[in-house]
C-alpha positions as CSV (number, residue, x, y, z in Angstrom):
1,M,107.0,88.7,80.7
2,I,104.0,86.7,82.1
3,E,106.0,83.0,80.4
4,H,103.2,80.0,79.1
5,K,104.5,77.4,76.5
6,H,103.2,78.6,73.8
7,F,104.1,81.8,74.0
8,K,104.9,84.7,76.1
9,I,103.2,88.1,77.2
10,I,105.3,91.2,77.4
11,G,104.0,94.6,78.8
12,V,106.0,97.8,77.7
13,D,105.5,100.9,79.3
14,T,106.4,103.6,76.4
15,G,106.8,106.6,78.4
16,N,108.1,110.2,77.0
17,K,110.9,109.7,79.3
18,S,111.7,106.5,80.1
19,I,110.3,103.1,78.3
20,K,109.7,100.4,81.8
21,T,109.2,96.3,81.9
22,A,108.3,94.5,84.4
23,N,112.2,94.1,84.9
24,F,113.9,97.1,83.2
25,C,114.5,100.5,83.2
26,F,116.0,102.4,80.4
27,T,116.0,106.5,79.1
28,S,113.8,106.8,76.1
29,G,116.4,108.0,73.8
30,I,117.8,106.7,70.2
31,V,120.6,107.0,68.1
32,K,120.9,105.3,64.7
33,H,124.4,104.3,63.2
34,D,126.2,104.7,60.5
35,A,129.1,103.5,58.8
36,N,131.9,105.2,61.1
37,T,130.2,105.6,64.8
38,F,131.9,103.2,67.1
39,E,129.8,100.9,69.0
40,S,129.4,100.6,72.1
41,G,127.1,99.3,74.9
42,E,124.0,97.6,73.7
43,T,123.3,97.3,69.8
44,L,120.1,96.6,67.4
45,T,121.0,95.5,63.8
46,F,116.8,95.9,62.5
47,Q,116.4,95.5,58.6
48,N,120.2,96.8,57.9
49,N,120.1,99.7,60.2
50,K,122.0,99.4,63.7
51,Y,120.8,101.6,66.9
52,G,122.0,102.5,70.2
53,L,119.7,103.4,73.0
54,S,120.6,106.6,74.6
55,E,120.4,108.2,77.7
56,K,119.3,111.7,75.1
57,R,115.4,110.8,75.4
58,I,113.0,111.8,73.0
59,K,111.1,114.7,72.4
60,Y,108.2,114.6,73.3
61,T,105.7,113.9,70.4
62,Q,101.4,112.9,71.6
63,D,101.8,110.6,68.6
64,K,104.6,108.1,69.4
65,T,103.4,106.7,65.7
66,T,105.1,109.6,63.5
67,S,108.4,107.9,63.4
68,D,109.9,104.3,64.5
69,N,111.8,105.6,67.8
70,F,109.2,104.2,70.2
71,Y,108.5,101.1,68.2
72,L,112.7,100.9,68.0
73,L,113.0,101.3,71.8
74,T,110.3,98.3,72.3
75,V,111.8,96.3,70.0
76,I,114.5,96.2,72.4
77,A,113.0,96.3,75.5
78,M,110.6,92.7,74.1
79,A,114.4,91.7,73.4
80,K,115.3,92.5,77.2
81,E,112.6,90.8,78.5
82,L,113.3,87.3,75.7
83,I,116.9,87.2,77.4
84,L,116.4,87.3,81.4
85,G,114.1,84.5,80.7
86,Y,116.1,82.5,78.6
87,K,119.0,83.6,81.1
88,T,117.1,83.0,84.1
89,N,115.9,79.8,83.5
90,L,118.6,76.5,83.1
91,D,115.8,75.2,80.1
92,A,116.9,76.5,77.4
93,N,114.4,75.6,75.3
94,S,112.2,77.7,77.6
95,L,112.0,80.0,75.2
96,N,113.2,77.7,71.9
97,Y,117.1,79.0,72.2
98,N,119.1,76.8,69.6
99,D,123.0,76.6,69.2
100,N,122.6,79.2,66.3
101,N,122.5,82.1,69.1
102,V,118.4,82.4,68.0
103,I,115.3,83.4,70.2
104,R,112.4,82.0,68.6
105,D,108.8,82.7,69.9
106,N,105.7,83.8,69.6
107,V,104.6,86.6,72.0
108,Y,101.8,89.0,73.3
109,L,103.0,92.5,73.1
110,C,101.4,94.7,75.8
111,V,101.0,98.7,76.2
112,G,99.2,101.8,77.2
113,L,98.3,105.0,76.0
114,P,97.2,107.7,78.3
115,I,93.7,107.7,79.6
116,T,92.5,110.8,77.2
117,H,94.8,109.4,74.2
118,M,93.1,105.5,73.8
119,R,91.2,107.5,70.7
120,F,94.7,106.9,69.4
121,N,94.5,103.3,70.3
122,N,94.1,101.7,67.5
123,E,96.4,103.3,65.6
124,F,98.5,102.8,67.4
125,K,98.2,98.8,67.6
126,R,99.2,98.9,64.1
127,Y,102.0,101.1,64.4
128,F,103.2,97.1,66.1
129,L,101.8,95.6,63.9
130,R,103.6,96.0,60.3
131,N,105.7,93.5,61.0
132,K,104.4,90.3,62.6
133,N,107.6,88.8,61.5
134,L,110.2,90.5,63.7
135,K,113.7,89.4,62.6
136,F,116.5,90.9,64.6
137,K,119.3,91.3,66.5
138,F,120.3,92.7,69.7
139,N,123.5,92.7,70.8
140,N,124.6,88.7,70.8
141,F,120.8,87.7,70.2
142,N,119.5,86.8,67.5
143,F,115.4,86.9,67.5
144,D,112.4,85.2,65.0
145,L,109.5,86.0,67.0
146,I,106.0,86.3,65.5
147,L,103.7,89.1,67.0
148,N,100.1,87.2,67.7
149,D,98.8,90.8,68.4
150,V,99.3,94.0,70.7
151,F,96.9,95.0,73.4
152,V,96.6,98.8,74.2
153,F,95.0,99.7,77.6
154,P,94.8,102.7,79.5
155,Q,97.4,103.3,81.9
156,S,96.2,104.3,85.3
157,F,94.0,101.6,84.9
158,S,96.0,99.0,83.9
159,A,98.2,100.1,87.2
160,S,95.0,99.6,89.3
161,S,95.2,95.7,88.5
162,I,98.3,95.5,91.0
163,N,97.5,93.5,93.7
164,K,99.1,95.8,95.9
165,N,97.0,98.6,94.8
166,Q,93.9,97.0,94.8
167,L,94.4,96.2,98.2
168,E,95.0,100.3,99.0
169,I,92.5,101.3,96.3
170,A,89.6,99.0,98.5
171,K,90.7,100.8,102.0
172,S,88.6,103.2,100.2
173,T,85.2,103.7,99.0
174,Q,86.2,106.2,96.5
175,S,89.7,107.1,96.0
176,Y,92.0,108.5,92.5
177,M,95.1,107.3,90.9
178,I,97.3,109.9,90.3
179,D,99.8,108.8,87.6
180,I,103.1,111.2,87.2
181,G,104.9,110.0,83.8
182,G,107.0,112.0,82.0
183,Y,104.7,114.6,79.9
184,I,101.4,113.9,81.3
185,T,99.6,113.2,85.0
186,D,96.7,111.1,84.6
187,I,93.5,110.7,86.9
188,L,91.3,108.3,87.2
189,R,88.6,107.7,89.4
190,M,88.5,104.1,91.7
191,V,85.0,104.1,93.2
192,N,84.4,100.7,95.4
193,G,87.2,99.3,93.8
194,N,86.6,100.0,90.1
195,P,87.2,102.7,87.4
196,D,84.7,105.2,87.4
197,L,84.8,106.1,83.6
198,S,81.9,109.6,84.3
199,F,85.4,111.2,85.8
200,Y,89.0,110.4,83.7
201,Q,92.0,113.4,83.0
202,S,94.7,113.6,81.5
203,Y,97.1,116.8,81.8
204,D,100.4,118.4,80.5
205,I,102.0,118.6,82.8
206,G,104.7,115.9,83.6
207,M,108.4,114.6,85.1
208,I,109.9,116.8,81.4
209,K,108.5,120.1,82.0
210,L,109.3,119.9,85.6
211,L,113.0,119.0,85.1
212,N,112.9,121.2,81.9
213,K,111.9,124.4,84.5
214,I,115.0,123.3,87.1
215,K,117.5,123.2,84.4
216,N,116.8,126.7,82.8
217,T,117.1,128.2,85.8
218,I,120.0,126.7,87.5
219,A,121.2,127.7,84.1
220,N,119.6,131.0,84.3
221,T,120.9,131.9,87.7
222,Y,124.1,130.1,88.3
223,G,125.9,129.7,84.4
224,I,125.4,125.6,85.4
225,K,124.5,122.9,83.2
226,F,122.6,120.7,84.5
227,D,121.2,117.4,82.3
228,D,118.0,114.7,83.3
229,I,121.5,112.0,85.1
230,N,122.4,115.0,87.6
231,L,118.8,115.2,87.9
232,E,117.5,111.9,89.2
233,T,120.8,111.3,91.3
234,F,119.7,114.5,93.4
235,F,116.1,113.3,93.1
236,E,117.0,109.4,94.8
237,A,119.2,111.2,97.3
238,K,116.7,113.4,98.2
239,R,113.9,110.2,97.9
240,N,116.6,108.1,100.4
241,N,117.3,111.1,102.3
242,S,121.1,110.3,101.7
243,T,124.0,112.3,100.7
244,M,123.5,114.9,98.2
245,P,126.1,114.5,95.5
246,S,128.5,117.2,95.0
247,I,127.5,118.8,92.5
248,F,124.7,120.2,94.5
249,D,125.4,122.4,97.0
250,N,122.9,124.6,99.2
251,N,122.4,126.8,97.2
252,I,121.0,125.2,94.2
253,I,119.5,122.0,96.3
254,S,117.3,125.1,97.8
255,L,116.2,126.6,94.2
256,I,115.8,122.8,92.6
257,D,113.4,122.1,96.0
258,D,111.5,125.9,95.9
259,I,110.8,124.7,92.1
260,C,109.3,121.2,92.6
261,Y,107.2,123.2,96.1
262,D,106.1,125.2,93.5
263,Y,105.0,122.4,90.8
264,C,103.4,120.2,93.7
265,E,101.3,122.8,95.3
266,N,99.6,123.9,91.1
267,L,99.1,120.5,90.4
268,F,96.8,120.2,93.6
269,K,95.7,123.0,92.5
270,I,95.0,122.0,89.7
271,L,92.6,119.0,90.2
272,T,91.4,121.6,93.1
273,E,89.6,123.6,90.9
274,D,89.2,120.2,88.7
275,D,86.7,118.8,92.2
276,V,89.1,115.8,92.7
277,E,88.0,115.5,96.4
278,L,91.8,114.2,98.2
279,I,91.0,115.2,101.8
280,V,88.3,112.6,102.2
281,N,89.1,110.6,98.2
282,R,92.4,108.5,98.6
283,P,94.9,109.8,96.7
284,I,97.0,106.5,95.3
285,F,100.0,108.4,93.9
286,I,101.7,106.2,90.7
287,G,104.3,106.5,88.3
288,G,108.4,108.0,87.9
289,G,106.7,111.1,88.4
290,S,105.1,110.5,91.6
291,I,108.4,108.3,92.6
292,S,110.9,110.9,92.3
293,L,108.5,113.4,94.0
294,T,107.0,111.9,97.1
295,P,109.2,114.7,99.7
296,Y,107.6,116.3,98.0
297,L,104.0,115.5,97.7
298,K,104.2,114.3,100.7
299,A,104.5,117.9,102.0
300,F,101.1,118.6,101.2
301,E,99.6,115.8,103.4
302,N,96.6,117.7,105.1
303,K,96.9,121.1,103.3
304,Y,95.2,119.2,99.7
305,F,95.1,115.2,100.8
306,K,94.3,113.0,103.5
307,N,95.4,108.6,103.8
308,A,97.7,108.9,100.7
309,F,99.5,105.8,99.2
310,F,102.4,106.2,97.3
311,T,104.3,103.7,95.2
312,S,107.1,102.4,94.9
313,N,108.1,100.9,92.2
314,I,108.3,102.1,88.8
315,H,107.0,99.1,86.7
316,E,103.5,98.4,87.4
317,N,102.1,99.9,84.4
318,A,104.3,97.1,82.5
319,V,102.7,94.8,84.4
320,G,99.5,95.8,84.8
321,Y,99.7,95.2,80.8
322,E,101.2,91.7,80.9
323,K,97.7,91.4,83.9
324,I,94.8,91.8,81.5
325,G,96.4,90.9,78.5
326,Y,96.5,87.3,80.2
327,N,93.2,87.7,81.4
328,I,92.1,88.9,77.9
329,L,93.9,85.3,76.3
330,Y,92.3,83.5,79.6
331,K,88.8,85.0,78.5
332,K,89.2,83.9,74.7
333,G,90.1,81.0,75.5
334,I,93.9,80.5,74.2
335,I,94.7,80.0,77.4
336,S,93.2,77.1,79.4
337,N,93.8,78.3,83.4
338,K,94.8,81.0,85.2
């Protein structure tokens, strides 16, 4: 979140697998509570209904505006950022917080879509702007927000605006941003540090399909049902070269390894067929999927790519949204100094 004395700029990466802000990441799962539901954890009260976060993610949908799910998840994401801002700032007035436990503020919301889905940007903007005055309760905080505007950006383009990524992109005249997300893998070519809009592509080969294949194969082979949380612990241990959780024996580890190597090689073959040359041109791997699969992607160095940069920051798109949103407001004269 970027704080201004008159408003806040909040970037939210509404992924099919997880919701990311500059400071938070949580599963894209939400459930509506009925009168008999036992409430635990974080609860959103919105328009006389109560909702809770869930580790069971929402089923993939290309058009996220067909239900309220991503709207509500985004409201929760904004609330988390605003609460964090309040808690980390000794001056409570910075968030207009008063004795009635109400946070009042003006917000510019910055979100994104896969590059090839930007044709839906107007619908996505209207989706979030339907309630310009947002009144809700999240946990013990009440909110009274004015949504000044919503900006919709291409995902990989936004991540390319992060300073660290810009430095890596500048090391090569031509490079490719490879954003492996929950359901979509975005490819964006960068030339002399700028997006080359003559080549951008989105492929339906994200982490959700890979996770489903792993779970189904393990269930069919060993009769064991793993879920996404189990597999996240596997990828974390693999990435950090730490002790593998005991639920994964050597046979299961080998099976998962084989599936992940096959997935990565298939990705590189698809890119090769589309003339994405990664030996000469530098690949910049970003997104949560790239982070999880880093050890497997690196196994194909020299065969399919050289001199790659691998991000370790899952929040890059959200931070990039905020940075570009800030620049837009500066150019409009709404922010007077950079």
